[in-house]
C-alpha positions, 0 to 999 in steps of 0.5 A: 609486123603484128595483126590485128593491130591495136587500132583494129582491136579497138574496132577501127579501120582495117589492116592492109598489107603489102609484101615484096621480095627481090633477088639478084645474082651477078656471076662472072667466071674466067676459065681455061678449058681443055678438050679431049676425045675418047672414041666418039665422046668429047670431054671438056675440062675447065679451071678458073676463078669466079666472082659472085654478087648476091642480093636478097631483100624482103619488105613487109608493111601494114597500114590502117587508115584509122578513124574513130570508135567514139572514144579514140580517134586514130589518124595514122597507124603504120608498120614497116619492115625492110631487110636485105642480105648481100654477099660478095665473094671470090674463089676457084671454079672447076668443071667437067663436061661430056658430049656424046653423039646420038645421031649422024645429023647433029643431035648429041646428049651432054652433061656437066658438073661444076664445083666452086668455093667462094670466100667473101663478106656477107652483109645483113641489114634490117630496119623496123619503123612504127608510126602511130598518131591518135587522140585518146578519150581525154582529147590528148594527142599521142604520137608514137614513132619507133625505129629499130635498126640492126646490121651485121657483117660476117666472113663466109665460105660458100661452096657451090655445086651445079649440074646440067643435063640435056640435048644438043644440036650442032653442025660444023660451018667451016672452022666453027662448030655452032650448036644450040642446047636445051637442058635441065640445070640445078644449082645449090649455093650454101651459106649465102643467107636469106632475105630475112636472116643471115642463115640460109642457102639457095637452090 
């Protein structure tokens, strides 16, 4: 996508742009957990499997409404580019968590770490389209319609690291322990690509 376009360079119209970016993640874990205690601290260990689907997309378009400069007349001048990158993978996941009481009325501090490794397929697709219609100085109509498509498929190993720390408030009600948390979470997904290319990571 180039600006100024040939139409704008000829003194006709104006280049208008539209950009959009989208990302969606679907992650599912199935785990076995083990609880242990040391003094007042509770520890949770888990191990299981994870599935993840990640889709990143980006689109850009340039359009010029056209017009005339007295020599040539442009009826249509538009460029579009769409790109998407998707990853689907499976693999093991494991975590460690510690919860320590800070008061006698249910307030605790907690922190956890999680690591995962996924093996899967990365699919990248890019589509470019240029459509221009104009009438030259000799009155001859010209039509330009260019489409370029590129695709790639690649096997990937995606390491994932996650960390969380925060506060927890909870109380026992019969055999159940109900709690609410507020914390800060950080995740890093390596080698899952980006919306406009096959290289990149998410953080």
